Every structure is written in structure tokens, then in C-alpha cells.
C-alpha positions in Angstrom: -33.0 25.3 22.2 -28.6 25.2 23.7 -29.0 21.9 24.8 -29.8 20.9 21.0 -26.6 23.0 20.2 -24.1 22.1 22.5 -26.1 17.9 21.6 -25.2 18.5 17.7 -21.2 20.0 18.9 -20.5 17.7 20.8 -21.8 14.4 18.3 -19.7 16.4 15.8 -16.8 16.4 18.0 -16.7 12.9 18.7 -17.0 11.8 14.7 -13.5 14.2 14.1 -11.5 12.3 16.5 -13.5 8.9 15.3 -11.0 9.6 12.3 -7.6 10.3 14.2 -7.1 7.4 16.0 -3.3 5.9 16.9 -4.3 3.2 14.6 -4.3 4.9 11.5 -0.9 6.3 12.6 1.5 3.8 10.1 4.7 3.9 12.9 2.3 3.4 16.0 1.5 -0.4 13.4 5.0 -0.7 12.5 6.0 -0.8 16.0 2.8 -2.4 17.6 4.0 -5.2 14.4 7.7 -4.9 14.9 8.8 -4.6 11.8 11.8 -1.3 10.9 10.2 1.6 8.4 10.1 0.3 5.3 12.6 2.2 2.6 13.2 1.3 -0.6 16.4 -0.4 -1.0 14.8 -2.6 1.7 11.4 -3.8 2.8 9.4 -6.5 4.0 5.9 -8.1 2.1 3.9 -11.0 3.0 5.2 -14.5 1.9 2.5 -16.9 3.0 -1.4 -16.0 3.9 -2.4 -13.9 6.2 1.1 -12.6 6.5 2.7 -15.2 8.1 5.9 -15.6 6.9 7.8 -12.4 5.8 10.1 -11.6 2.8 12.4 -8.6 2.6 12.8 -7.2 -0.5 14.4 -4.3 -2.4 13.8 -2.3 -5.7 16.1 -0.9 -7.3 16.5 3.1 -8.8 15.1 2.2 -12.4 12.8 -0.6 -11.1 11.0 2.2 -8.1 10.8 5.5 -10.7 9.2 2.5 -13.5 6.5 2.2 -10.1 6.5 6.7 -9.4 5.0 7.3 -13.2 2.7 5.4 -13.0 1.0 7.8 -10.3 2.4 10.7 -12.7 0.6 13.2 -12.3 -0.9 12.7 -9.3 -5.4 10.9 -9.5 -8.0 12.7 -9.9 -10.5 10.8 -8.1 -10.3 7.5 -5.7 -10.8 5.7 -8.9 -9.0 6.9 -10.6 -6.3 6.0 -7.9 -7.2 2.0 -7.2 -6.6 1.8 -11.3 -3.6 3.3 -10.8 -2.9 0.5 -8.1 -3.8 -2.7 -9.9 -0.9 -2.1 -12.6 2.1 -0.6 -9.7 0.7 -4.5 -8.4 0.9 -5.5 -11.4 4.1 -4.6 -13.2 5.7 -4.6 -9.1 4.9 -8.6 -8.7 7.0 -10.1 -11.4 10.2 -7.9 -9.5 8.7 -9.2 -6.2 8.5 -13.2 -7.4 11.8 -13.1 -9.1 13.9 -12.2 -6.2 11.8 -14.7 -3.3 10.9 -17.3 -4.9 12.9 -20.0 -6.7 12.4 -20.4 -10.6 10.4 -23.2 -10.3 7.5 -21.8 -8.2 7.4 -18.4 -9.9 3.7 -17.1 -10.8 3.4 -16.6 -14.3 1.7 -12.7 -15.1 -0.2 -12.1 -18.1 2.4 -9.0 -18.9 0.4 -7.8 -21.5 -2.4 -7.3 -20.0 -0.1 -5.5 -17.2 0.9 -3.3 -20.0 -2.8 -2.8 -21.7 -3.4 -0.9 -18.5 -1.2 1.6 -18.2 
């Protein structure tokens, strides 16, 4: 009986340890890819498929506050958080495109659909 309890305990420790790997640490990820810590006024974003090219971006204070407002009050569950992330990405995509792409190559965004979701 004691051996079974010890085995169950060890299996539990192994499962819990798997949730605390270094790859889940944002600083480890940033240093591995030689990226600096993102700030609202200066961050990198993928500019091509597979992030082969990066672009530097910044949000103004009003832009950042409008993104933050999407997440207030706090989400109650994962489904609600995913929905709000979709809205936030949809809202910020045109700003990012205007700041990184020449005018002729800007993606068209259905702003009515983005507003309807928020």
C-alpha cells in the first residue's frame, strides 16, 4: 500500500513539474529569439508568414487604452477571453497595417464587423 501511495505521489509531481517548464517563461522566449521586452511604445510584430520578417510598432496612449477597454471587466471564462481577443486583434490590425505597410498594400478590414463584435 505504501508503495502505491509513493507511486501516485511521484506521478503527480511529474505532471505538476511539466507545467513549470522554462519554455513557458516569457523572458526565456524573448532571450532565445534575441527580442527585447515589448513596451506599448516600442514592440516587434510579425511582418511575414512564419515571422521571417519583423516590424517595429508602437501604439499611442489612446490606441492602447481602447484595446485595454475591450478586456474590462475581466473575462469570466476562456470562451469569453477568446472572443475578446478576436475583437482586439480586429481593432488593432488596421492601425498596425497603416504603420507598417505602404498605402497600396493595406488589407481591407470590415470595420462594421469588428464594431459589431465589440
